[in-house]
N, C-alpha and C positions, 0 to 999 in steps of 0.2 A: 437830356441826352442830345436832342437836336441842336441845342445851343452849343454844346461841346464840339459837335461835328462842324458847326459853322466856324467856330474859333480855329479848329485844326485846319479846315480848308483855307481859312484866311491866312494862317501861318504858312501853309504850303504854297499858296499863291504868291505871298511876299517873297519866299525863298526862291521860287521859280523866276520871278521878276528880277531879283538881285542876281541870280546866276546868269540869266540872259544878258543883264547889263554888264556883268564882268566879261562874259564872252564877247559882247559887242566892243567893249573897250579894248580887249586884247586884240581883236581883229583890226581895229583902227590903228593901234600901236604897232602891229606887225607891219602895216604898210607905211606908217609914219616913220618908223625907225628901221628901214631895211639894212641888212648887213652891207657894209661898203665893199667895193671891189678892191681886193688886195692881191699882191703878187702871188702869194702862196696861201690859198684859202684853207688848205688841209695841212697845217704845219707839222703834225706828227707823222704824216704819211711819207715815208722815205722815198717812195716811188714818185712823189710829186716834184722832186728836185731834179735839176738837169744832170744827166750822166756825163755830159761833156760841155766845155766852154771854150770859146776861141782863145788859144794861147795858154790854156790852163787844163791840167789833167785832174779830173775829179774821181777820187777813189773812196768807196764806202768804207767806213771803219766799223767793225763788229768784233771787238776784243773784250769779252766779258761785259762789264758795265760801261766801257768806253765805246760810245756809239755816235756816229755822225759821218762827217765827210772830211777827207784830206784834200785840200786844194793846193796843187803844186804848179806854179807857173813854169812854162817852158824855159823862161829866162828868169832866174831868181836874182833880184836886184838888191835885196836887203838881207842882212844877217838875222838869225834867230827865227822865232816862230810866234804866231799870234793865235790865241785861243779865243773863240767867240761863242757866247751863249745868248739865247733869246729869253723871252719872258714866260709868263704863266700859260701862254697858249701851247707850250711844249715844243716849240720849234727851235732850230739851231741858229737862228738869225743868219740864214744863208745870204740875204742881200748884202750885209756888211762884209761877210766872208768873201763874197764874189768881188765886191769893190776893192778890197785889200789885195786879193790874189791878182787882179788885173793890174794893180800897181807894183807887182813883183814881190809880194810877201808870200811866204809859205804859211798856210792857214789851216787850223782845225776848226770846223764848224760843228758844234757839239750839242747833242741832246743830254739832258741830265735827269729826265724822268719820262715815263711813258713808253719806253722801248724795252726789248728783252733784257733780262738781268738788271733792270732798273726798277725803282719804285713805280707803281702804276700811276700814282698821283704825286703832286708836288707836296710831299709830306715825308719827313724824316729822310731826306736825300743825303747820302754820305758825302761829306766834303772830300773824302779820299778819292771819289770818282774823278775829281779835277786833277788830283796828284797823279792818278794813274794815266790820265790823258797826257800829262807832261812826260811820264815814263815812256809812253807810246811815242811821243815826238822825239825823245832822245834815241829811240831805236830806229825810227824810220824817216825822220825829217833830215834834210840836208845839214841843218845846224839848229840846235834847240836852245841857243843862248844868244841874246837875251829872250826872255819870255814876257810878252805883253798879253794881258787878259782884257777882253772887251765884253761887257755885259749890259743887257737892256732889261729894265724893270726888275723882276725877280732874279734874272740872270745877273743884273748889276749888284744885287744883294750878295750873291755868291762870289762875284768877282771882287767886291770890296772886302768880304770876310776872308777870302782865301789867303792873303799874305800873312795873316796871323798864324797860319798853320803851315804854309808852304814857302820856304825861303827862296825857291827858284823863281818865283814871280818877281819880275823887275819893275814893270810899269802897269798901271791900272787905268782903264777907260770906262766910265760909267755913263750910261744913258738912262735918264729917268730913275735915279736911284732912291733908295730910302736909307737912312743912316742908323737903323736899328735892325737886329734880327727879329723877324716877324713870324707870326703863326703860319703854318702850312695851310693848304687849301682844301683839305679833306674835312668838311664840316661835321661829318659823322665820327671823326676821330681826331679831336683837337690835339695838335702837337707842334713841335718846332718844324720849320721848313728843313732844317739841316741837322745832321748828326756828325759827331767826331768820335772815333773809336767806339762806336755803338751807342754812345750817350747823346742825348739831345743837346744841341747848343742852346743855352738859355735864350728865351724869346719873349717878346711882348705878345700877349693874347688879346683877341678882340674883347673878351669879357673884362679885361682890365680897364677898358675905356668907360664902361657903364654909361653909355650914351643911348637913352631910350629913343631919341630922335633918329639916330642911325639905325636902330633896330626896326622902327616903323618904316623907315625908308626902304630897307631890305625887304620887309614884308610886302609893302606896296608894290615894289618893282616885281616881286615874284608873282603876286596876284594879278596885277594889271598888265604885265608884259612890257613895261617900258624899261629903258636902260637904267641899271642900278647906279646910284651915285655913291661911290665908296669912300671918297676923300674924307667926309666928316667922320666916318668910322675909324679911319686910320689916324686922323688928327686927334681924336679922342684917346685912342689907345697909346699913341706916342706921347701924349701929355700926361699920362697916368704916372703916379709916384713910383710905380714899380719899373718904369721904362728906363730909368737912368743907367742901370748897370747892364742894359742890353744894347748899348750903343756900339757901333762898329768903329774900330780904331784904324784910321788910315795913316797914322804916323809911322806905322811899321812898313809902309811901302818904301823900298830902298831907292826907287827911281822916280819916275814922273807920274803925276796924277792929272787926268783930264776928265772933266765932268760936263755933261750937257743935260739941260732940263727945260721943260716948258712951263712958263709962268701961269698958264691956264690948265695945268694938269688937274683933271677931276677924278683920277683914279686914286692917287695918293699924293701927299705933299712933297713931290720930288724937288720943287724949287726951293722950299724951305730946307730940305735935307742937304741940297747942294751948297747952300750958304752956310749951314752949320759945319759941313765938311771943310769948307774954306776957312772957317774960323779955327778949326782944329789944325788945319794944314795950310798955312798962309801961302805956300808956294804952289798950291794946286791951281790949275787953270780952269775956271768955271765960266760956262756960257749959259745964261738963262734967257730964253726967247719969250718975251712977255705974252704974246698972243698964241703961242703954240701949246699943244696939248701933251698928253702922256707919251704917245708914240708918233714920231714924225712922219712915218710912211702910211698913216691912216688918213684917207681923204675925207675927213669929217670929224664930228665931235663924239662919235660912239662906235663901238665895235664889240663883238662877242657878248652882247647883252649888257655892256657896261659903258657908262659915260667916260669918255677919254679927254674931252676938252679940246680947245683949239678950233681952227677952221681949216678947210682944205688948203687955202692959200697960205696961211701962216705955217701950217705943218710942212708944206712943200718947201717954203723958204727956209725953215729951220733945218730940214733934211739936207738941202743943197749946201747951206753954210756949214753945218756940222760935218758933212762928208768931206768938204774941202779942208777944214781944220784937222779932221782925223787923219787924212792921208798925208798932210804936210807934217804933222807932229810925228807920226809913226815912221815916216821916211827919215826924219832927223834922229829918232831914238834908235833905229835899227841900221844906222850907217855901217 
């Protein structure tokens, strides 16, 4: 009996040492990977965005599931309206909206989940929410034609998908896109990111990738508290035999297509997706910045517990160049 107790005490001691080791590693990683300073650290908090801007009237939008901000320049210099969506952080990409509004565009800076009368998580988001935003613009904007949509990351997935269902979209701008419909982000309820008419839009699921290395990476990041590296998991799922018919078709865009991506994107393979889009749509204008990461306004290679790739310098340079190109192209499209 005494021997059994010794064995049990030994096991407990080992478990305690392991637990303390995990805690120690998590503490070290907490300081090793601090959250970078960004312009809007609470992207879903509507109160965190400016209520006014010089030369631009900012009006909150709260019309059913249409949620966000209407940015109306005092002097509107361009026809039509621009709709802007952010990524999986749940924000409305206010920085791009502000940039374009200061250039004289009328802009809707939009949430698509996480707000009242919207899905709580990025899971089964109705594509019709975007169509209702265009309806809103037709009622309240100075002029709602042409429509250009600008999306970043998961917002780019929505912007790329939308022209298949919404003929009023004229032009599409994608930052860090993926070229397939992918799984939503509620891991407790695996489903498509998007629905149409109440039905899930066919999507590529993480389980389709069957990549054990990616699974262990996710587990390790969760246990030890370092930024998770998602690109291998997305590469595996997009290479699955079932992924082919989940591709997004940009040939339906009646106007212009402009795409930006970082060559060091470590969240998902946006650079590869951008090049595939260009293969499908040879007239698309594609800019891949080799040393930049997933999101150009992140001053480093990680954010929100995920590896983003890039460096502060490369991301800043990509942001400046893409902003210049974006404003020049939209000025031409909305003359």
